[in-house]
C-alpha positions, 0 to 999 in steps of 0.5 A, spaced: 410 741 400 405 736 396 400 742 396 404 747 394 407 743 388 400 741 386 397 748 387 403 750 382 401 745 377 394 747 378 395 755 377 399 753 370 393 750 367 389 755 370 393 761 367 393 758 360 385 757 361 384 764 363 389 768 359 392 763 353 387 765 348 389 772 348 395 770 343 389 768 339 384 773 338 382 772 331 379 765 333 372 765 335 369 766 342 366 759 342 372 755 340 377 759 345 371 758 351 371 750 349 379 750 349 379 754 356 374 749 359 378 743 356 384 746 360 381 748 366 379 741 367 386 739 368 387 745 373 381 742 377 385 735 377 390 738 381 387 744 385 382 739 388 387 734 391 391 740 393 386 743 397 384 736 400 391 734 402 393 741 404 387 742 409 390 737 414 396 742 415 393 749 413 387 753 414 382 755 409 385 762 409 392 760 409 390 755 403 387 761 399 393 765 401 398 760 398 394 759 392 394 767 391 402 767 392 403 762 387 398 765 382 401 771 382 408 768 381 405 764 375 402 769 372 408 774 372 412 768 369 406 767 364 405 774 362 413 776 361 415 769 357 408 768 353 404 774 352 411 778 352 409 784 357 413 787 361 413 787 369 412 794 372 414 797 379 407 797 381 406 789 380 412 788 385 409 793 390 402 789 389 406 782 390 409 786 396 402 787 399 401 779 398 407 778 402 405 782 408 398 778 407 402 771 408 406 774 414 399 776 417 396 769 416 401 765 418 404 768 424 403 765 430 400 771 434 
């Protein structure tokens, strides 16, 4: 559970680092790069411990899959509430494919 919480916090920071500047297109590129890298530092402060802690319980492929599912969820919320974009049916179809990936990676064969 700690791994999932840390990965979620990490993804919130990374989503803002990667996409938050899109609301400020009039700012110069060098300013948004510095701002993004500053935010990304905090992402790493959560991502590295999450992967270290999670590696005792999950395989690397499982950790990456967990991270991708969290990323998609965080990004969906971010794009709707921060960037004011709509979610479309194909986003949900893509999310369904990732859910299938989770099934295949976590199922005991």
